N, C-alpha and C positions, 0 to 999 in steps of 0.2 A: 504493500500500500504506500502510495506517495501522497504526502500531505502538502497542501499549498499554504505558504506563509506570505501574508501581505504586510509590509511595513509602511506605515503612513509617513510621508515626509512633507515638510512645509517650510517656508522661509524662516530662517533663524532656528532650525532644528539643530540640536547638539549632535555633532558628527559621530562620536563613539556610541551615542544612544542608539543609533540605527545601524551603523557600520559594524559594531560589535556583534549584535544578534545576527546580522546578515552573514557575517563570517562564520559564526557557529553553525547556522542551519545550512549554509551552502557547502561547507567542507565536510559535514557529517556523511558517513557512509554506513550502509547496513552491516557490512562485514567487519569483523574484528581485525582481520589482516588488512594492511594498507593497500588501497586500490584507488585508482582514479576513474574507474569504469562508471560512466554515467548511469548505467542500469542499477548501480548499487546506491543511488542517491535516494534517500527517503523523503527529502524535502525539495520542493520547487519554491524559490524565493523571489518575490516581486517587490519593487518599490512603487508605492501608489501616492499620487498627489491629486489635488483638486483640478489642476490644469496641466496641459501638456508641456508648458514652458519649463525651462531649467529652474531648479530650486536653488536658492542661495542659502547655504547652511551657515551656522554660526562659525565665524572664522573665514568665510568667503568662498569655501569650496562650492563649485557649481555641479549639480547632480541632475541627470535626466531620469525622470520616472519611467517605469515600464508601462504603467497604466494610469488612467485617471479614475476618480471616484465614479465617473459615469460609465466606464467600460471595463472596470475591474472584474475578473472572473470570480468564481466561488472561492472563498477562503476557509481553510480549516483553522487557521490561527491569524487573528488580526493583532498586530503589535503597534502600539502608539508610543513613540519616543517623546522625549522632552526637549527642553531648550527655551530660550527667551521667547521664541515664537508662540509657545503655548499661552502666554499672557494675552496675546491677541486672539488666538484661535479658540479660546474658551467662549468668546463672544460670536464666533462664526456659526450661526444656527444651522445652515445647510450641512456643514461638516460634522457638527455634533449629532445632528439627526442621522447622518450617514453612518456614524459610529454605532448609534443605537440600533439602526436597522441591520447592520452587518453582524452585530453581536447576536442577534436572533438566529443567525445562520451558521455561526462559527462553532467549532468544537471548544475552542478556548479564545478568550480575549485577554491581552496583556498590555502592560505599560512599563516604560522605563522612565525613571526620574520624574520630572514634572508632567510627563504624559498622563500621570494619574489624575491631574486636574481635569483633563479632557474626559476621562472615564467618569470622574465624579460629576462633571457638568452634564453628562449624558444620563446620570442617574444609576449608573452601573455599580457604584460602590455604596449605595445607600444600605445601611445596616451591616456592612461588611468591614472587616479589617483591611487595611491597605498601608502602603508606605510610599515614600517619595524621597527626593534629595534631602539630605539632612538640613540644608539651609531653608527648606520650604515646608518642613514639618508643621511648625506653628501656623504658618499662613494657610496651609491646607486645613488644619483642624478648625481654624477660625472661619474659613470660607465655607466649609462643608461639615457642619456639626453632626450630621447623620452618619459620618464615616468615622470609624475607630482607627485613627492614624497611629501607626507604630513607629517609634524611632529605633535606631540602632539594630536594624535587621537588614539583611541583603535583599530578601524578597518575601512576599507573603502569598501563600497559596490558599485561595478561597474556592477551590473547586474549578468552576468555569472561568473565574477571573483571577489573574495573577498580576501583582504589581511588584516592581523592584525599586530599590533605592537608586541613587544617582549614577549615571554614566557607566563606569566599569561594572557596576552591579548587574547591568543588563546582560553581560556575558555570563555571569553566574546563573542568572535566571534562565537564560537560554540553554545552558548546559543541563540545568535541572530539568527542563522540559524534554530535552533529548533523553535523559535518563528515565523520566516518567513514561515516555512513549516507547523507547527502544531498549532500555535496560542499562545497567551499570557499565558493561564492557564497551558499548558503543559510545557512551558519554565520555568515559575515560580515554578512549582512543581519540575522540574529537579534541579533548583538551590537550592531549599529548601532541597531536598534529599541529595545534596552534601554539605549542610551547607555552601553555597557559596553566598556571596553578590555580585551580578553582578555590574560592573562598568558602567552600562548604565541602562536606565529605562526599567524594565520588566513590 
């Protein structure tokens, strides 16, 4: 089974918030032995934006999305990263409504860093535990009192909704999802191939 991962991007998105998970899911292979065979890829990963135009990330990197929100295919996992752009996008009603609609169709919906604010704005974190970047914990708790915001954790698994702390924590969350779906050995192999030491027990 190949799962489809869609990572939302927008102007002023934090680079590692989306590139870290993109790397994890794109380099994961089903087999424990090293292989580059495309047939062994358990994930197809897409970048999704509201429009076809290049997205200017935080730091100025220009990124071309694969799809727009209008033509994006079915997603098994929707991942919403953070960055300064989330402060603007929480007020973007069409985009928030798209997240809400997509969540009804996904197996899992996840956020990295302040992407959690967009999930909260969509109502997906009401009554749930969640986390975000450590600098935004208090701001999120104040803005969304219906969310039980947790500090000092790398990620929070609430079943269909998973949130992670800031930036590099998105890599740990993504490896955790690989482990959840494909098992310990595949997740450990993925971390090794990235030369990444996960901040949780693999």
